Backbone as a ProteinNet text record, in pm:
[ID]
protein_1_A
[PRIMARY]
MRLIHTSDWHLGQYFFTKSRAAEHQAFLRWLTEQVENHQVDAVIVAGDIFDTGSPPSYARELYNRFVVELQRTGCQLIVLAGNHDSVATLNESRELLSCLNTRVIATVGEDLSEQVLVLNQRNGTPGAVLCAIPFLRPRDLIASQAGQSGSDKQLALQEAIAAHYDALWHAAQAKRDQLGLPLPIIATGHLTTVGVSTSDSVRDIYIGTLDAFPAQAFPPVDYVALGHIHRAQCVAKTEHIRYSGSPIPLSFDELSKAKSVYLLDFDGATLNAI
[TERTIARY]
27883	27794.8	27866.3	27868.6	27937.7	27838.1	27827.1	27729.8	27797.8	27736.2	27774.2	27655.9	27684.6	27585	27616.8	27522.1	27536.8	27403	27403.4	27278.8	27298.7	27188.4	27190.2	27264.5	27225.5	27286.8	27241	27114.3	27057.3	27079.4	27049.2	27059.6	26968	27020.5	26943.7	26969	27058.7	27085.9	27158.7	27119.5	27193.2	27252.8	27383.3	27448.2	27447.9	27354	27319.5	27275.8	27356.7	27315.1	27395.9	27482.8	27571.2	27511.1	27500.1	27452.7	27560.3	27517.7	27611.4	27611.7	27556.9	27538.7	27669.6	27776.1	27904.3	27961.1	27947.5	27997.9	27919.7	27788.4	27706.3	27734.5	27754.3	27785.9	27917.1	28017.1	28146.8	28132.4	28051.6	28031.6	27965.7	27861	27789.6	27877.4	27961	28055.7	28155.2	28205.5	28299.9	28233.9	28108.5	28038.8	28021.3	27987.1	27974.4	28107.7	28216	28349.4	28381.8	28343.6	28369.6	28291.3	28168.6	28086.6	28154.1	28206.2	28273.1	28404.7	28484.1	28616.4	28608.1	28506.5	28494.1	28389	28331.1	28229.7	28120.6	28061.6	27958	27827.5	27760.1	27635.3	27513.4	27514.7	27399	27443.4	27376.7	27396.3	27268.3	27282.1	27168.2	27181.2	27079	27076.4	26972.1	27019.1	26931.3	26868.1	26803	26722.2	26786.8	26699.4	26736.7	26817	26758.3	26812.4	26814.1	26701.4	26686.3	26686.1	26711.4	26715.3	26576.7	26486.4	26350.1	26251	26125.2	26020.9	25993.1	26032.7	26016.7	26153.5	26236.9	26374	26376.5	26477.6	26489.7	26514.4	26488.4	26497.2	26636.7	26741.8	26877.4	26906.3	26845.1	26865.2	26798	26679.7	26612	26691.3	26749.9	26829.8	26952.8	27019.8	27134.9	27094.6	26983	26931.3	26901.8	26827.3	26789.5	26910.9	27004.6	27124.4	27207.2	27214.5	27288.8	27225.5	27093.1	27024.5	27061.1	27061.3	27094	27238.6	27330.7	27472.5	27498.6	27431.4	27452.3	27396.6	27284.7	27223.5	27318.4	27397.9	27492.3	27602.8	27627	27731.9	27683.6	27551.1	27496	27467.8	27480.1	27458.3	27313.8	27257.1	27120.8	27123	27019.3	27007.6	26880.9	26895.9	26782.6	26775.5	26663.9	26645.2	26537.8	26573.6	26479.4	26452.7	26329.1	26295.3	26344.7	26384.7	26419.7	26317.8	26342.4	26246.1	26243.8	26350.5	26351.1	26280.1	26264.7	26210.2	26057.8	26002.6	25858.1	25822.2	25726	25680.3	25629.1	25552.2	25496.6	25606.1	25708	25816.9	25892.3	25923.7	25995.6	25908.5	25780.8	25692.7	25657.4	25669.2	25625.7	25709.5	25834.2	25919.8	25951.5	25885.1	25918.8	25904	25791.7	25768.1	25862.9	25892.3	25986.3	26125.8	26169	26303.3	26315.8	26203.7	26209.8	26257	26240.5	26290	26439.7	26498.6	26641.9	26713.5	26664.7	26729.9	26733.6	26628.5	26620.8	26490	26497.9	26378.8	26369	26252.3	26227.3	26124.2	26161.2	26070.3	26050.9	25936	25913.6	25832.9	25753.4	25670.2	25636.6	25573.7	25536.1	25389.2	25356.1	25217.9	25175.4	25054.9	25003.9	25070.2	25116.8	25179.1	25328.5	25369.1	25509.6	25600.8	25545.5	25629.4	25691.1	25629.2	25683.6	25811.9	25835.8	25956.4	26063.5	26035.3	26134.9	26185.1	26307.5	26363.8	26478.9	26489.2	26605	26703.1	26823.8	26928.4	27010.3	27020.2	27093.7	27238.2	27323.3	27459.6	27461.5	27575.5	27585.7	27556.6	27579.9	27552.8	27406.4	27324	27181.1	27136.4	27229	27192.5	27165.5	27074.8	27045.9	27170.1	27189.5	27306.1	27273.6	27152.3	27113	26962.6	26906.3	26766	26763.5	26687.7	26686	26550.5	26551.8	26433.9	26441.4	26371.7	26384.7	26290.8	26345.2	26264	26301.8	26208.3	26234.8	26212.5	26211.5	26172.4	26030.1	26010.6	25879.5	25809.9	25703.8	25625.9	25531	25514.3	25425.6	25287.6	25232.1	25097	25092.6	25209.9	25214.6	25204.3	25231.9	25244.9	25142.9	25106.6	25019.2	24909.5	24800.8	24691.5	24697.2	24682.1	24685.5	24565	24588.7	24482.1	24469.2	24346.8	24320.9	24366.8	24426.5	24467.1	24603.1	24672.5	24805.9	24906.3	24989.5	25097.2	25211.1	25306	25421.5	25500.8	25518.9	25595.5	25520.8	25386.4	25306.8	25320.9	25317.7	25333.3	25471.5	25572	25709.3	25724.6	25670.4	25679.7	25601.2	25482.5	25399.8	25469.6	25534.2	25603.6	25725.8	25800.8	25918.4	25877.6	25771.3	25724.6	25673.2	25608.2	25556.2	25669.7	25774	25889.8	25957.4	25977.2	26040.2	25956.8	25824.6	25736.6	25744.5	25757.7	25769.4	25899.1	26008.4	26136	26127.5	26064.1	26055.4	25972	25861.8	25777.3	25852.6	25929.4	26006.5	26120.7	26179.1	26285.3	26232.8	26114.6	26056.7	26017.7	25968.1	25934.5	26060	26169.6	26296.4	26350.9	26336.4	26379.1	26299.7	26168.7	26084.7	26127.2	26159.9	26207	26339.2	26429.7	26558	26537.3	26448.1	26418.8	26358.8	26274.6	26212.4	26317.5	26418.1	26524.7	26621.2	26630.8	26718.5	26865.9	26901.6	27041.2	27087.5	27217.3	27269.8	27297.1	27190	27203.2	27204.4	27277.8	27270.6	27137.4	27089.3	26969.6	27014.2	26978.6	27019	26893.7	26900.8	26789.7	26838.3	26745.1	26777.9	26697.9	26726.3	26651.2	26691.1	26598.2	26628.1	26571.7	26655.7	26613	26735.8	26711.9	26818.7	26822.4	26940.9	26954.5	27021.1	27007.1	27058.7	27211	27264.2	27408.2	27487.4	27421.6	27497.7	27542.1	27644.2	27696.2	27633.6	27560.9	27489.5	27565.6	27506.1	27565.1	27455.1	27494.6	27397.7	27294.3	27329.3	27239.6	27134.2	27136.4	27039	26919.5	26802.6	26682.4	26613.2	26544.4	26467.3	26354.7	26331.1	26227.2	26106.2	26121.5	26007.3	25989.3	25957.9	25950.1	25840.8	25879.8	25783.8	25739.3	25786.3	25738.4	25849.5	25962.9	26069	26203.8	26286.4	26418.2	26513.2	26519.1	26612.5	26566.8	26600.4	26561.6	26677.1	26650.5	26759	26812.9	26944.4	27007.8	26966.3	26941.9	26906.5	26766.9	26690.3	26556.5	26558.8	26673.6	26684.3	26687.1	26628.6	26635.5	26777.6	26809	26946.3	26981.1	26971.7	27009.3	27161.5	27210.9	27355.8	27417.2	27335.3	27384.8	27265.2	27282.3	27179.3	27238.6	27184	27232.3	27144.1	27199.3	27120.3	27152.6	27053.3	27068.6	27006.2	27024.8	26972.2	27081.7	27175.5	27287.6	27399.4	27454.5	27547.9	27692.8	27722.2	27857.9	27865	27956.2	27972.7	28015	27947.7	27979.1	27909.8	27967.8	27904.2	27807.4	27711.5	27610.6	27631.3	27632.5	27639.5	27757.8	27871.3	27996	27982.4	27891.3	27877	27940.6	27978.1	28034.8	27928	27815.8	27717.4	27599.4	27594.1	27490.6	27561.9	27541.1	27621.9	27540.5	27583.8	27544.7	27657.5	27622.6	27725.9	27762.9	27672.4	27696.6	27670.6	27672.1	27650.9	27779.8	27770.8	27891.9	27966.5	27898.5	27964.9	27922.9	28006.1	27967.8	27842.5	27750.2	27625.5	27612.1	27710.5	27712.9	27857.6	27884.1	28021.2	28085.8	28008.7	28068.8	28099.8	28066.5	28102.6	28230.5	28286.5	28401.6	28523.5	28542.4	28661.4	28643.3	28524.6	28495.9	28513.8	28579.5	28597.3	28461.9	28443.1	28319.7	28346.5	28247	28273.1	28143	28157.4	28050.7	28108.9	28023	28071.3	28063.3	28173.2	28178.9	28175.6	28072.6	28051.6	28077.3	28151.2	28177.2	28116.9	28025.5	27965.3	28011.7	28044.9	28071.9	27962.3	27863.1	27744.6	27674.9	27642.6	27577.7	27677.5	27805.8	27909.5	27959.9	27960.3	28015.5	28166.7	28238	28383.5	28458.7	28415.4	28492.1	28401.3	28438	28370.3	28477.9
2912.2	2851.4	2731.2	2726.7	2616.8	2546	2414.1	2333.4	2217.3	2170.4	2043.7	1948.2	1827.4	1720.4	1614.8	1589.4	1488	1416.9	1306.3	1231.3	1126.9	1063.1	943	963.9	1070.2	1096.3	994.5	958	860.7	903.4	1030.1	1079.4	997.5	959.5	877.9	729.4	689.8	547.4	488.3	368.2	286.7	169.5	150.4	34.8	-76.6	-169.5	-265.2	-184.4	-170.4	-91.2	37	67.7	183.6	305.6	414.7	540.2	599.8	660.3	725.9	877.4	924.7	1068.5	1145.3	1094.5	1166.2	1174.5	1065.9	1065.3	1163.4	1163.7	1256.4	1401.2	1425.4	1561	1608.8	1519.6	1554.8	1581.1	1499.7	1519.8	1653.7	1687.9	1813.2	1934	1922.6	2030.8	2045.3	1931.6	1931.8	1989.9	1953.1	2000.3	2152	2204.9	2350.3	2419.1	2358.9	2414.9	2414.8	2307.4	2300.9	2408.7	2431.3	2536.2	2672.1	2698.7	2826.9	2836.4	2728.9	2731.9	2745.7	2682.4	2681.7	2779.9	2858.2	2957.3	2892.9	2787.5	2712.3	2791.9	2791.8	2866.8	2788.3	2655.8	2574.2	2432.4	2372.6	2232	2157.1	2047.3	1963	1830.3	1795.4	1667.3	1579.3	1475.4	1394.9	1277.5	1308.5	1208.4	1137	1078.2	1004.3	1090.1	1203	1285.2	1203	1138.1	1058.3	909.8	828.4	683.3	621.6	686.8	636	750.5	713.6	814.2	886.9	826.7	890.3	900.2	992.7	1001	1045.5	1001.3	1044.9	1194.7	1250.4	1395.4	1448.3	1371.9	1422.2	1433	1343.6	1349.8	1474.3	1506.2	1628.5	1751.8	1744.5	1857.3	1877.6	1768.4	1778.6	1845.5	1802.4	1857	2006	2043.1	2183.5	2272	2221.2	2299.5	2320.7	2218.1	2231.7	2339.2	2340.7	2442.2	2582.1	2601.5	2732.7	2770.4	2675.1	2703.1	2731.9	2657.3	2678.3	2813.3	2853.1	2980.7	3096.7	3083.4	3189.8	3205.2	3100.7	3107.6	3175.9	3194.4	3252.2	3150.5	3021.2	2913.2	2866.4	2837.9	2785.9	2634.5	2580.7	2436.8	2384.5	2275.3	2208.1	2066.8	2033.2	1903	1825.6	1708.5	1619.9	1498.4	1451.7	1333.6	1207.3	1109.2	976.8	874.8	748	645.1	620	656.3	641.5	757.9	869	989.6	987.9	1046.4	1066.5	1200.8	1199.9	1324.6	1420.2	1367.9	1452.1	1511.9	1432.1	1481.5	1595	1579.3	1685.1	1808.4	1786	1899.5	1981.7	1921	1993.8	2119.5	2119.9	2238	2309.6	2270.9	2324	2475.9	2528.2	2672.8	2751.1	2696.6	2763.1	2766.9	2654.4	2647.9	2733.8	2762.1	2848.5	2988.9	3026.4	3156.6	3153.2	3032.6	3015	2969.3	3017	2990.3	2841.3	2769.1	2624.4	2588.9	2506.9	2456.3	2306.6	2262.6	2121.4	2070.2	1967.1	1903.1	1759.8	1733.4	1602.7	1508.6	1564.6	1482.2	1561.8	1496.2	1564.8	1604	1713.7	1759.4	1782.7	1831.4	1856.5	1977.4	2071.9	2193.7	2170.3	2149.3	2121.1	2238.2	2359.2	2476	2473.1	2399.7	2389.6	2308	2229.8	2147.4	2207.7	2319.5	2387.5	2508.8	2499.8	2602.9	2674.2	2802.2	2879.2	2888.7	2837.6	2845.3	2971.2	3053.5	3178.8	3165.7	3245.3	3257.1	3348.4	3356	3434.9	3583.4	3630.5	3772.1	3797.9	3691.5	3707.6	3684.8	3666.8	3643.1	3494.7	3460.2	3319.2	3244.7	3122.5	3044.4	2910.4	2858	2728	2711.5	2620.6	2582.1	2436.4	2408	2274.3	2207.9	2087	1999.9	1919.9	1966.1	1910.4	1791.2	1672.1	1550.4	1462.3	1440.3	1352.7	1206.6	1119.3	980.4	978.1	911.4	905.3	775.6	787.9	670.8	633.1	503.3	462.5	527.2	539.7	597.3	744.8	810	950.5	966.2	857	867.8	786.8	668.6	579.5	523.4	483.2	416.7	267.9	186.7	41.9	-2.8	-95.9	-145.9	-296.3	-341.1	-484	-561.2	-675.8	-763.3	-733.8	-632.8	-601.3	-706.9	-750	-842.4	-765.5	-838.9	-775	-692.7	-746	-672.6	-548.2	-556.6	-439.5	-328.1	-365.7	-266.8	-203.5	-286.5	-236.5	-135.5	-169.1	-79.2	49.3	37.4	155.6	251.1	197.2	282.7	347.6	270.9	327.3	440.4	420.1	523.4	645.8	624.3	736.4	819.1	752	824	903.5	839.6	907.9	1028.2	1013.2	1123.3	1239.3	1207.5	1313.4	1391.3	1319.5	1386.8	1472.7	1418.7	1491.9	1619.4	1609.8	1727.6	1836.4	1796.3	1894.5	1952.1	1870.6	1918	2029.3	2009.2	2112.3	2236.6	2216.7	2331.5	2409.7	2338.4	2404.5	2481.7	2425.2	2496.9	2626.9	2618.6	2738.4	2843.3	2798.6	2891.6	2956.1	2877	2931.5	3032.8	3000.8	3094.2	3223.7	3210.1	3327.8	3418.4	3357	3434.3	3493	3427.2	3476.1	3464.5	3360.1	3341.1	3200.2	3182.2	3048.9	2966.5	2922.7	2852.9	2701.4	2629.5	2483.3	2436.5	2324.3	2260.9	2133.3	2123.3	2011.3	1936.8	1804.7	1723.4	1641.4	1606.6	1518.4	1389.9	1293.7	1169.2	1083.4	997.4	902.8	768.4	690.8	563.3	481.3	359.2	272.3	279.9	296.5	296.1	166.5	136.5	11.3	8.1	-102.2	-125.5	-69.9	-12.3	46.1	-61.3	-27.6	-116.4	-78	-170.7	-141.5	-195.5	-180.2	-233.1	-293.6	-361.1	-434.5	-344.9	-217.8	-128.5	-63.3	-89.2	-29.3	-122	-70.7	-153.2	-128.4	-232.9	-217.3	-116.8	-30.7	70.7	49	-23.2	-52	-202.9	-261.3	-406.8	-459.5	-550.2	-615	-533.1	-407.6	-325.2	-271.2	-233.5	-175.9	-207.1	-282.9	-318.8	-200.3	-133.9	-22.2	63.8	192	289.5	305.6	296	307.7	449.7	462.5	595	674.2	605.1	676.3	737.6	703.2	760.5	897.1	936.3	1071.8	1172.3	1288.8	1391.7	1446.7	1518.7	1567.2	1690.4	1676.1	1785.7	1791.3	1895.4	1913.7	1833.1	1796.7	1712.4	1647.2	1520.1	1448.4	1409.2	1466.7	1442.1	1335.6	1215.7	1102	1063.3	1003.7	944.5	806.4	734.1	601	495.1	501.6	407.3	465.8	385.3	437.6	440.7	389.4	394.7	503.7	597.4	705.3	646.9	687.5	630.7	708	694.8	745.1	639.8	682.4	592.7	578	453.5	422.5	490.5	495.1	550.3	697.4	767.8	911.3	988	1111.6	1194.9	1279.6	1301.8	1397.1	1332.3	1199.7	1130.2	1054.9	1097	1043.4	1021.6	918.8	900.7	955.3	1039.2	1090.3	987.9	893.2	795.8	854.6	769.9	815.1	873.7	969.3	1032	946.8	848.8	755.6	614	512.3	373.7	334.4	267.9	227.9	77.2	2.8	-142.4	-188.7	-313.8	-364.3	-360.8	-389.4	-396	-257.9	-151.1	-16.1	34.7	-44.2	4.2	32.5	-43.9	-27.7	77.6	136.7	233.6	376.1	459.2	600.1	670.5	761.2	838.1	982.6	1045.4	1177.7	1252.7	1379.5	1458.1	1510.4	1553.4	1607.3	1760	1823.3	1968.5	1997.7	2069.3	2094.7	2240.9	2264.3	2400.6	2418.4	2514	2545.8	2683.1	2692.4	2820.8	2840.4	2922.2	2927.1	2792.8	2733.7	2602.9	2488.4	2519.7	2417.5	2367.8	2235.9	2175.5	2167.1	2252.3	2261.9	2155.1	2128.1	2036.2	1973.3	1849.3	1777.7	1734.3
4892.1	4992.7	5053.6	5186.3	5255	5347	5328.6	5401.8	5472.3	5579.9	5642.2	5630.3	5582.6	5570.7	5676.5	5764.3	5867.9	5885.4	5958.3	5978.8	6088.4	6124	6209.6	6340.7	6411.2	6541.5	6645.1	6640.6	6735.3	6880.4	6907.9	7045.1	7136.1	7252.1	7345.3	7331.5	7240.4	7221.6	7342	7377.5	7473.8	7397.7	7411.5	7348.7	7452	7437	7541.1	7664.2	7768.1	7884.8	7900	7804	7815.7	7746.1	7819.3	7761.2	7671.4	7561.3	7469	7488.6	7599.4	7619.9	7610.2	7673.9	7672.8	7531.7	7453.7	7316.1	7228.9	7245.3	7167.5	7206.2	7333.3	7378.1	7317.4	7314.7	7255.6	7106.1	7037.4	6893.4	6865.2	6937.6	6912	6942	7044	7073.2	6958.4	6909.3	6796.7	6671.8	6645.8	6526.1	6529.9	6645.1	6658.5	6631.2	6677.6	6652.4	6503.2	6432.3	6288.1	6213.9	6256.2	6194.5	6209.6	6327.6	6351.7	6275.4	6279.2	6215.7	6064.4	6003.3	5857	5806.7	5897.8	5858.8	5772.5	5826	5754.9	5754.5	5639.9	5625.1	5673.1	5653.3	5692.6	5725	5823.3	5858.9	5824.9	5749.8	5712.7	5786.2	5864.7	5935.9	5867.6	5797.1	5711.3	5786.4	5897.6	5965.7	6081.9	6164.5	6285.9	6382.9	6418.6	6526.8	6655.1	6682.4	6803.7	6770.5	6873.8	6854.9	6863.3	6936	6950.3	6935.4	6918.3	6907.1	7037.2	7149.3	7281.1	7347.5	7302.2	7353.2	7499.1	7575.5	7715	7723.7	7840.1	7857.5	7829.2	7863.9	7839.3	7689.7	7608.2	7463.1	7405.4	7453.4	7409.1	7451.6	7571.7	7619.3	7531.4	7491.7	7401.5	7270.4	7215.5	7089.3	7102.5	7206	7224.2	7250.7	7329.1	7359.1	7232.9	7147.3	7021.8	6933.7	6925.4	6844.7	6893.1	7023.8	7080.6	7050.7	7070.9	7046.6	6899.2	6810.2	6667.1	6624	6680.9	6644.8	6672.8	6777.1	6812.4	6708.6	6628.9	6526.7	6399.2	6384	6262	6154.2	6187.4	6090.4	6096.7	5979.4	5972.1	5991.5	6057.8	6081.1	6014.4	5938	5874.5	5930.9	5993.8	6057.4	5982.3	5931.7	5863.8	5951.6	5954.2	6032.9	5963.7	6045.6	5996.2	6042.7	6011.2	6049.8	6200.4	6272.4	6418	6487	6418.2	6480.3	6482.9	6587	6596.1	6534.1	6443.9	6382.3	6489.6	6585.1	6691.3	6778.4	6810.8	6895.9	6828.3	6700.5	6629.6	6608.7	6582.9	6553.9	6677.7	6797	6916.8	6941.5	6893.1	6913	6781.9	6673.5	6541	6533.8	6579.7	6569.5	6659.3	6776.5	6866.2	6804.8	6747.4	6689.3	6564	6498.3	6379.8	6416.6	6543.5	6590.3	6616.7	6609.9	6634.1	6507.1	6392	6263	6230.1	6271.9	6251.6	6182.9	6078.9	6009.9	6033.9	6079.1	6106.3	6006.6	5931.7	5836	5883.7	5948.3	6009.5	5921	5830.9	5743.7	5618.6	5522.3	5398.5	5405.6	5338.7	5333.3	5189.9	5173.4	5039	4974.6	5055.8	5004	4983.7	4858.8	4829.1	4862.3	4861.9	4887.3	5026.9	5119.9	5255	5258.3	5152.5	5146	5055.7	4993.6	4909.6	4987	5034.9	5122.3	5052.9	5076.8	5031.2	5147.4	5126.9	5228.5	5203.7	5304.5	5290.4	5336.5	5274.4	5321.7	5444.2	5509	5631.6	5609.1	5486.1	5457.4	5422.8	5429.7	5406.2	5263.9	5170.5	5030.8	5008.4	4915.5	4888.4	4839.9	4892.6	4854.1	4792.2	4817.4	4763.2	4778.9	4697.7	4711.4	4756	4861.1	4920.2	4902.1	4846.1	4847.1	4976.8	5079.8	5215.1	5230.7	5210.3	5208.3	5326.7	5419.9	5533.9	5496.2	5596	5573	5519.8	5407.1	5342.6	5382.1	5458.7	5498.4	5385.3	5360.8	5250.9	5257.3	5380	5391.7	5352.5	5350.4	5309.4	5158.1	5085.2	4939.9	4862	4914.9	4838.4	4928.2	4865	4935.6	4904.6	5006.3	4986.9	4905.3	4814.3	4728.5	4745.9	4756.6	4773.8	4651	4676.3	4567.1	4508.3	4558.9	4508	4552.6	4460	4495.2	4560.3	4618.2	4679.9	4581	4460.1	4359.2	4312.2	4307.2	4269.1	4372.6	4500.7	4608.1	4603.7	4576.6	4570.3	4457.3	4340.4	4225.8	4250.4	4310.7	4336.9	4432.6	4536.7	4633	4569.6	4491.5	4424.3	4330.6	4254.9	4162.4	4237.8	4352.5	4430.6	4490.2	4538.7	4592.5	4481.4	4365.6	4252.3	4207.8	4207.1	4166.2	4265.1	4393.8	4495	4475.8	4454	4427.6	4301.9	4196.9	4070.4	4086	4161.3	4182.5	4258.5	4359.3	4435.5	4352.8	4266.9	4177.2	4087.3	4030.7	3944.5	4024.7	4146.9	4231.5	4269.5	4293.3	4326.4	4207.1	4087.6	3967.2	3950.7	3976.7	3966.5	4069.4	4189.7	4293.1	4252	4196	4149.8	4037.9	3944.3	3834.8	3888.9	3990.3	4051.8	4115.6	4177.8	4241.3	4138.5	4021.8	3915.9	3948	4023.8	4064.6	4028.9	3997	3963.2	4089.1	4154.3	4281.9	4263.5	4348.4	4345.6	4403.1	4352.8	4408.8	4479.3	4605.9	4690	4733.8	4739	4789.3	4907.9	4995.3	5106.6	5092.4	5176.8	5177.2	5295	5336.2	5444.3	5401.2	5333	5275.1	5238	5193.7	5144.7	4992.9	4936.6	4791	4745.7	4619.2	4564.1	4573.3	4625.7	4623.2	4738.5	4841.3	4951.8	5049.9	5128.3	5231.6	5364.5	5426.8	5550.5	5671.1	5789.8	5912.6	5998.2	6107	6188.3	6254.8	6278.1	6351.9	6264.2	6133.4	6041.5	6027.5	6057.1	6046.6	5912	5863.3	5739.9	5762.8	5663.8	5681.4	5590.9	5481.9	5395.7	5389.5	5503.3	5513.7	5421.4	5332.2	5245.3	5126.8	5115.3	5004.6	4916.3	4974	4892.5	4955.3	4882.3	4934.6	4929.3	4814.1	4797.4	4680.3	4688.4	4587.1	4488.2	4357.9	4259.6	4249.4	4244.2	4240.5	4117.2	4005.8	3882.7	3890	3993.4	4008	4076.2	4131.7	4186.1	4071.2	4088.4	3983.6	3972.8	3865.6	3842.4	3926.1	4057.8	4147.6	4159	4224.2	4235.2	4348.8	4448.6	4557.6	4625.8	4666.7	4741.8	4876.8	4983.8	5120.5	5184.9	5198.1	5244.5	5388.3	5453.5	5584.4	5585.4	5694.8	5724.4	5724.4	5632.3	5630.8	5717	5806.4	5907.5	5862	5745	5690.1	5584.2	5601.9	5504.1	5370	5262.6	5130.9	5019.5	4899.9	4778.4	4726.6	4647.7	4592.9	4443.1	4396.5	4253.3	4184	4253.6	4198.5	4157.5	4221.8	4196.6	4312.1	4286.4	4392.3	4461.2	4394.4	4446.8	4518.3	4524.3	4601.6	4713.2	4837.7	4947.4	5075.2	5148.4	5287.7	5374.3	5471.9	5562.1	5668.1	5694.3	5799.5	5937.4	6038.2	6176	6231.7	6325	6378.8	6480.1	6540.9	6632.6	6594.8	6626	6595	6673.1	6606.6	6670.4	6683	6631.9	6645.4	6635.3	6674.8	6676.1	6537.9	6432.4	6299.3	6241.5	6314.5	6270.6	6336.4	6428.6	6505.8	6419.2	6312.6	6228.5	6119.9	6111.9	6006.5	6058.1	5977	6013.6	6013.5	6107.7	6118.3	6077.7	6015.3	5957.7	5933.7	5898.8	5837	5705.9	5615	5487.4	5489.3	5451.1	5434.9	5285.6	5240.4	5097.7	5066.5	4957.7	4910.8	4772.4	4759	4630.1	4584.7	4455.7	4391.6	4288.2	4321.4	4237.7	4246.4	4131.9	4130	4120.1	4121.3	4103.8	4238.5	4256	4376.6	4361	4432.1	4417.4	4493.6	4616.6	4701.2	4804.9	4844.3	4952.7	5051.7
[MASK]
++++++++++++++++++++++++++++++++++++++++++++++++++++++++++++++++++++++++++++++++++++++++++++++++++++++++++++++++++++++++++++++++++++++++++++++++++++++++++++++++++++++++++++++++++++++++++++++++++++++++++++++++++++++++++++++++++++++++++++++++++++++++++++++++++++++++++++++++++

């Protein structure tokens, strides 16, 4: 199974008054070429497809055109919402894009099975099980309680996020057992983890409630594909928990940093190469 992990495209971004349309167009063309050259089975976008909840029409056109071009390659696309994305904007085309080998997960619901996806290889056989987790809004997980201190709210949100990951991990294990195949289990996320290196263009997403999520709170999946941090990096000195970073610099302090996507090779449940 061969996957590409990318995130934080921020289509529609203006850097001060400069449009990034040409840069984004070049990146999406390059990404499609990589999918074809490496015979990639699935592309995972871990949040922040768009820069705002109401992206300009050209940004939506770039997104839709990429979906069409990728579909022609036979590669599956998984789109997760980030904190910059509007749930309504992503959901408005979700059913249409499902006909183009694309799954859009914009928010969490009561039915966990909607977030446990089987990723197929190009020959149609199952290649991986995905815990498809978008940006988790506090209101999706916990109810505010009167009299809670700041530290109580922080702990409650951290525990709720960890519980959501754990529930999906167990659901993914059940799906793998049902299939009877030695498949890798992959999780996604769009959040800040403890100890990561950030940049000026990254905004706080859990203001006043959660500074960062501890890496040890992730379940023991085979790979965690993260978004939100714009610098590509490993988390907590692990190889299997990673931020792909943004594909183009989004602030001045990112100019000196190399930009990339991650190409993952799995042999059964074993991650062979990144």
